[in-house]
One Martini backbone bead per residue (centre of mass of N, CA, C, O) as a GRO file, in nm:
protein
  273
    1UNK     BB    1  33.987  -6.202  23.322
    2UNK     BB    2  33.722  -6.056  23.219
    3UNK     BB    3  33.617  -5.789  23.064
    4UNK     BB    4  33.452  -5.503  23.132
    5UNK     BB    5  33.184  -5.368  23.019
    6UNK     BB    6  33.068  -5.090  22.902
    7UNK     BB    7  32.850  -4.866  22.972
    8UNK     BB    8  32.603  -4.709  22.800
    9UNK     BB    9  32.616  -4.436  22.958
   10UNK     BB   10  32.916  -4.372  22.913
   11UNK     BB   11  32.912  -4.362  22.604
   12UNK     BB   12  32.708  -4.123  22.585
   13UNK     BB   13  32.877  -3.914  22.742
   14UNK     BB   14  33.126  -3.917  22.555
   15UNK     BB   15  32.976  -3.829  22.300
   16UNK     BB   16  32.880  -3.558  22.410
   17UNK     BB   17  33.160  -3.436  22.454
   18UNK     BB   18  33.253  -3.455  22.160
   19UNK     BB   19  33.029  -3.277  22.041
   20UNK     BB   20  33.094  -3.022  22.207
   21UNK     BB   21  33.384  -2.995  22.109
   22UNK     BB   22  33.311  -2.956  21.809
   23UNK     BB   23  33.140  -2.704  21.850
   24UNK     BB   24  33.363  -2.532  21.978
   25UNK     BB   25  33.560  -2.549  21.743
   26UNK     BB   26  33.369  -2.422  21.535
   27UNK     BB   27  33.342  -2.149  21.679
   28UNK     BB   28  33.639  -2.075  21.678
   29UNK     BB   29  33.679  -2.084  21.372
   30UNK     BB   30  33.461  -1.875  21.304
   31UNK     BB   31  33.579  -1.641  21.471
   32UNK     BB   32  33.852  -1.629  21.329
   33UNK     BB   33  33.739  -1.577  21.047
   34UNK     BB   34  33.582  -1.318  21.112
   35UNK     BB   35  33.818  -1.158  21.232
   36UNK     BB   36  33.995  -1.172  20.979
   37UNK     BB   37  33.797  -1.027  20.788
   38UNK     BB   38  33.773  -0.765  20.949
   39UNK     BB   39  34.075  -0.691  20.948
   40UNK     BB   40  34.097  -0.686  20.644
   41UNK     BB   41  33.886  -0.463  20.598
   42UNK     BB   42  34.021  -0.246  20.768
   43UNK     BB   43  34.284  -0.241  20.608
   44UNK     BB   44  34.155  -0.160  20.339
   45UNK     BB   45  34.029   0.105  20.439
   46UNK     BB   46  34.291   0.240  20.529
   47UNK     BB   47  34.422   0.229  20.252
   48UNK     BB   48  34.204   0.388  20.099
   49UNK     BB   49  34.225   0.646  20.271
   50UNK     BB   50  34.524   0.700  20.216
   51UNK     BB   51  34.497   0.721  19.909
   52UNK     BB   52  34.292   0.954  19.908
   53UNK     BB   53  34.469   1.156  20.057
   54UNK     BB   54  34.708   1.154  19.860
   55UNK     BB   55  34.543   1.245  19.612
   56UNK     BB   56  34.442   1.516  19.725
   57UNK     BB   57  34.720   1.634  19.785
   58UNK     BB   58  34.827   1.616  19.497
   59UNK     BB   59  34.612   1.803  19.370
   60UNK     BB   60  34.683   2.055  19.530
   61UNK     BB   61  34.978   2.077  19.432
   62UNK     BB   62  34.903   2.101  19.137
   63UNK     BB   63  34.740   2.361  19.163
   64UNK     BB   64  34.963   2.537  19.280
   65UNK     BB   65  35.158   2.515  19.045
   66UNK     BB   66  34.957   2.643  18.831
   67UNK     BB   67  34.897   2.913  18.981
   68UNK     BB   68  35.223   2.993  19.000
   69UNK     BB   69  35.249   3.019  18.707
   70UNK     BB   70  35.461   3.239  18.482
   71UNK     BB   71  35.414   3.133  18.163
   72UNK     BB   72  35.084   3.170  18.090
   73UNK     BB   73  34.953   2.870  18.208
   74UNK     BB   74  34.773   2.940  18.427
   75UNK     BB   75  34.548   2.883  18.644
   76UNK     BB   76  34.209   2.954  18.722
   77UNK     BB   77  34.026   3.103  18.993
   78UNK     BB   78  33.682   3.034  18.900
   79UNK     BB   79  33.518   2.778  19.041
   80UNK     BB   80  33.579   2.550  18.874
   81UNK     BB   81  33.564   2.216  18.782
   82UNK     BB   82  33.823   1.976  18.817
   83UNK     BB   83  33.944   1.677  18.651
   84UNK     BB   84  34.145   1.445  18.807
   85UNK     BB   85  34.440   1.215  18.808
   86UNK     BB   86  34.574   1.021  19.080
   87UNK     BB   87  34.662   0.783  18.946
   88UNK     BB   88  34.363   0.591  18.992
   89UNK     BB   89  34.240   0.862  19.115
   90UNK     BB   90  33.976   1.063  19.134
   91UNK     BB   91  33.971   1.434  19.122
   92UNK     BB   92  33.815   1.714  19.261
   93UNK     BB   93  33.875   2.062  19.167
   94UNK     BB   94  33.865   2.376  19.349
   95UNK     BB   95  33.905   2.737  19.268
   96UNK     BB   96  33.904   3.027  19.482
   97UNK     BB   97  33.895   3.366  19.459
   98UNK     BB   98  33.973   3.628  19.712
   99UNK     BB   99  34.026   3.913  19.573
  100UNK     BB  100  33.698   4.008  19.603
  101UNK     BB  101  33.716   4.009  19.907
  102UNK     BB  102  33.651   4.065  20.252
  103UNK     BB  103  33.838   4.174  20.529
  104UNK     BB  104  33.742   4.196  20.862
  105UNK     BB  105  34.039   4.290  20.971
  106UNK     BB  106  34.085   4.542  20.735
  107UNK     BB  107  33.839   4.680  20.678
  108UNK     BB  108  33.656   4.937  20.625
  109UNK     BB  109  33.375   5.046  20.774
  110UNK     BB  110  33.232   5.144  20.516
  111UNK     BB  111  33.237   4.869  20.371
  112UNK     BB  112  33.090   4.698  20.578
  113UNK     BB  113  32.829   4.864  20.577
  114UNK     BB  114  32.768   4.841  20.273
  115UNK     BB  115  32.751   4.530  20.266
  116UNK     BB  116  32.511   4.501  20.464
  117UNK     BB  117  32.309   4.664  20.297
  118UNK     BB  118  32.316   4.488  20.042
  119UNK     BB  119  32.217   4.230  20.230
  120UNK     BB  120  31.957   4.395  20.405
  121UNK     BB  121  32.040   4.605  20.592
  122UNK     BB  122  32.004   4.857  20.782
  123UNK     BB  123  32.170   5.127  20.886
  124UNK     BB  124  32.162   5.064  21.190
  125UNK     BB  125  32.249   4.769  21.178
  126UNK     BB  126  32.511   4.810  21.018
  127UNK     BB  127  32.645   4.990  21.232
  128UNK     BB  128  32.637   4.791  21.470
  129UNK     BB  129  32.791   4.554  21.338
  130UNK     BB  130  33.044   4.707  21.261
  131UNK     BB  131  33.120   4.780  21.550
  132UNK     BB  132  33.143   4.484  21.643
  133UNK     BB  133  33.375   4.407  21.453
  134UNK     BB  134  33.580   4.614  21.549
  135UNK     BB  135  33.585   4.522  21.842
  136UNK     BB  136  33.664   4.223  21.802
  137UNK     BB  137  33.943   4.288  21.632
  138UNK     BB  138  34.064   4.540  21.833
  139UNK     BB  139  33.921   4.849  21.823
  140UNK     BB  140  33.909   4.863  22.127
  141UNK     BB  141  33.967   4.995  22.408
  142UNK     BB  142  34.065   4.855  22.699
  143UNK     BB  143  33.854   5.020  22.885
  144UNK     BB  144  33.597   4.888  22.706
  145UNK     BB  145  33.595   4.571  22.719
  146UNK     BB  146  33.421   4.510  22.969
  147UNK     BB  147  33.159   4.638  22.860
  148UNK     BB  148  33.136   4.462  22.608
  149UNK     BB  149  33.127   4.188  22.753
  150UNK     BB  150  32.866   4.254  22.915
  151UNK     BB  151  32.673   4.259  22.671
  152UNK     BB  152  32.694   3.955  22.612
  153UNK     BB  153  32.594   3.860  22.888
  154UNK     BB  154  32.317   4.007  22.882
  155UNK     BB  155  32.234   3.839  22.610
  156UNK     BB  156  32.316   3.525  22.695
  157UNK     BB  157  32.610   3.478  22.635
  158UNK     BB  158  32.904   3.245  22.651
  159UNK     BB  159  33.057   3.487  22.516
  160UNK     BB  160  33.332   3.687  22.388
  161UNK     BB  161  33.535   3.885  22.267
  162UNK     BB  162  33.877   3.864  22.164
  163UNK     BB  163  34.029   4.120  22.069
  164UNK     BB  164  34.090   3.989  21.780
  165UNK     BB  165  34.145   3.848  21.509
  166UNK     BB  166  33.995   3.671  21.290
  167UNK     BB  167  34.023   3.321  21.209
  168UNK     BB  168  33.728   3.320  21.082
  169UNK     BB  169  33.426   3.371  20.927
  170UNK     BB  170  33.252   3.228  21.144
  171UNK     BB  171  33.312   3.437  21.378
  172UNK     BB  172  33.132   3.671  21.275
  173UNK     BB  173  32.856   3.531  21.369
  174UNK     BB  174  32.916   3.622  21.688
  175UNK     BB  175  32.822   3.895  21.662
  176UNK     BB  176  32.654   4.129  21.805
  177UNK     BB  177  32.354   4.176  21.606
  178UNK     BB  178  32.396   3.921  21.414
  179UNK     BB  179  32.211   3.751  21.226
  180UNK     BB  180  32.206   3.444  21.088
  181UNK     BB  181  32.106   3.521  20.801
  182UNK     BB  182  32.310   3.751  20.755
  183UNK     BB  183  32.566   3.583  20.803
  184UNK     BB  184  32.514   3.381  20.567
  185UNK     BB  185  32.538   3.616  20.349
  186UNK     BB  186  32.825   3.730  20.431
  187UNK     BB  187  33.055   3.504  20.440
  188UNK     BB  188  33.105   3.455  20.120
  189UNK     BB  189  33.246   3.771  20.119
  190UNK     BB  190  33.477   3.653  20.298
  191UNK     BB  191  33.834   3.699  20.412
  192UNK     BB  192  34.112   3.635  20.631
  193UNK     BB  193  34.350   3.628  20.390
  194UNK     BB  194  34.297   3.877  20.246
  195UNK     BB  195  34.483   4.159  20.116
  196UNK     BB  196  34.269   4.311  20.039
  197UNK     BB  197  34.162   4.429  19.721
  198UNK     BB  198  34.330   4.336  19.447
  199UNK     BB  199  34.051   4.326  19.246
  200UNK     BB  200  33.771   4.504  19.202
  201UNK     BB  201  33.688   4.394  18.912
  202UNK     BB  202  33.662   4.084  19.057
  203UNK     BB  203  33.432   4.123  19.217
  204UNK     BB  204  33.164   4.038  19.339
  205UNK     BB  205  32.855   4.168  19.307
  206UNK     BB  206  32.821   4.248  19.606
  207UNK     BB  207  33.090   4.396  19.645
  208UNK     BB  208  33.054   4.590  19.407
  209UNK     BB  209  32.809   4.738  19.527
  210UNK     BB  210  32.957   4.839  19.777
  211UNK     BB  211  33.179   4.999  19.628
  212UNK     BB  212  32.976   5.194  19.478
  213UNK     BB  213  32.907   5.351  19.763
  214UNK     BB  214  33.180   5.464  19.739
  215UNK     BB  215  33.393   5.710  19.646
  216UNK     BB  216  33.607   5.465  19.642
  217UNK     BB  217  33.844   5.192  19.639
  218UNK     BB  218  34.066   5.270  19.849
  219UNK     BB  219  33.905   5.187  20.118
  220UNK     BB  220  33.914   4.867  20.041
  221UNK     BB  221  34.217   4.895  20.078
  222UNK     BB  222  34.561   4.832  20.151
  223UNK     BB  223  34.813   5.053  20.066
  224UNK     BB  224  35.062   4.902  20.224
  225UNK     BB  225  34.986   4.668  20.025
  226UNK     BB  226  35.043   4.482  19.775
  227UNK     BB  227  34.809   4.403  19.516
  228UNK     BB  228  34.943   4.124  19.420
  229UNK     BB  229  34.802   3.998  19.649
  230UNK     BB  230  34.651   3.668  19.688
  231UNK     BB  231  34.385   3.447  19.759
  232UNK     BB  232  34.335   3.080  19.758
  233UNK     BB  233  34.091   2.833  19.736
  234UNK     BB  234  34.128   2.474  19.793
  235UNK     BB  235  33.941   2.184  19.668
  236UNK     BB  236  33.977   1.828  19.732
  237UNK     BB  237  33.814   1.529  19.590
  238UNK     BB  238  33.849   1.195  19.667
  239UNK     BB  239  33.734   0.889  19.462
  240UNK     BB  240  33.741   0.589  19.496
  241UNK     BB  241  33.606   0.286  19.388
  242UNK     BB  242  33.527   0.185  19.700
  243UNK     BB  243  33.391   0.475  19.830
  244UNK     BB  244  33.589   0.647  19.924
  245UNK     BB  245  33.669   0.967  20.102
  246UNK     BB  246  33.857   1.282  20.046
  247UNK     BB  247  33.916   1.609  20.196
  248UNK     BB  248  34.099   1.895  20.082
  249UNK     BB  249  34.201   2.205  20.237
  250UNK     BB  250  34.325   2.515  20.092
  251UNK     BB  251  34.532   2.813  20.152
  252UNK     BB  252  34.672   3.065  19.944
  253UNK     BB  253  34.947   3.286  19.875
  254UNK     BB  254  35.003   3.517  19.610
  255UNK     BB  255  35.336   3.647  19.538
  256UNK     BB  256  35.589   3.843  19.570
  257UNK     BB  257  35.859   3.705  19.773
  258UNK     BB  258  35.766   3.425  19.789
  259UNK     BB  259  35.804   3.112  19.836
  260UNK     BB  260  35.757   2.987  19.523
  261UNK     BB  261  35.514   3.221  19.507
  262UNK     BB  262  35.404   3.104  19.790
  263UNK     BB  263  35.166   3.059  20.071
  264UNK     BB  264  35.069   2.862  20.336
  265UNK     BB  265  34.767   2.892  20.540
  266UNK     BB  266  34.589   2.625  20.477
  267UNK     BB  267  34.553   2.276  20.625
  268UNK     BB  268  34.270   2.068  20.578
  269UNK     BB  269  33.996   1.857  20.708
  270UNK     BB  270  33.691   1.823  20.700
  271UNK     BB  271  33.446   1.726  20.872
  272UNK     BB  272  33.375   1.371  20.785
  273UNK     BB  273  33.662   1.259  20.637
   0.00000   0.00000   0.00000
């Protein structure tokens, strides 16, 4: 018996299926290729970020080593920008000495008030804010804390004093009665890590003017703590060639009797890096 010839309609339908199969395969191949390229790019970015972080960390450790150097070749924490290279990655390092800054947790009320006046507050405002700082850091008797907390609530604030030492200078801006603009001028002259003013002669001009209003510099320092101790803020920004960036911020305390000559107080990466 002779074979029955395939109908033209069947051949067209089969061809259509083959064409759709080829299109589907092409889409799958394209998707796999795109996915592979994206994963490869993500892997490269992760590697670049890790390298940038390692470079920034290395630069901070290098700065710490040179700051604690007792051979007479120590680096100076003068706020100048230093350009280092860690491996193939350039890193900008800045070291700021907090020795001339005021610690809001330890400073005498007279110094705090004088500093606020120098920054533009009148005597009444400076006295009110100083009292608020003292209360916040734990200087208020326990029986008065409820009344103080009520004042913050009455002012419409959703927080109250911690009645404990400030953890950062940013927290000082939360004190009741301290305007935002005055807080912004005050915070650059504060450090919660500095133990007293280790070297009043090296205080920044604003702090120096405040000190000049006091009978002497003794009230600006904590006499129970050796003045050889000082804190230094270190910021390292690593910028690899591929455009990635990582910032490491550290604060160290330098002085005799500390392990390796220094103690690490802060080790973080600012938000956004």
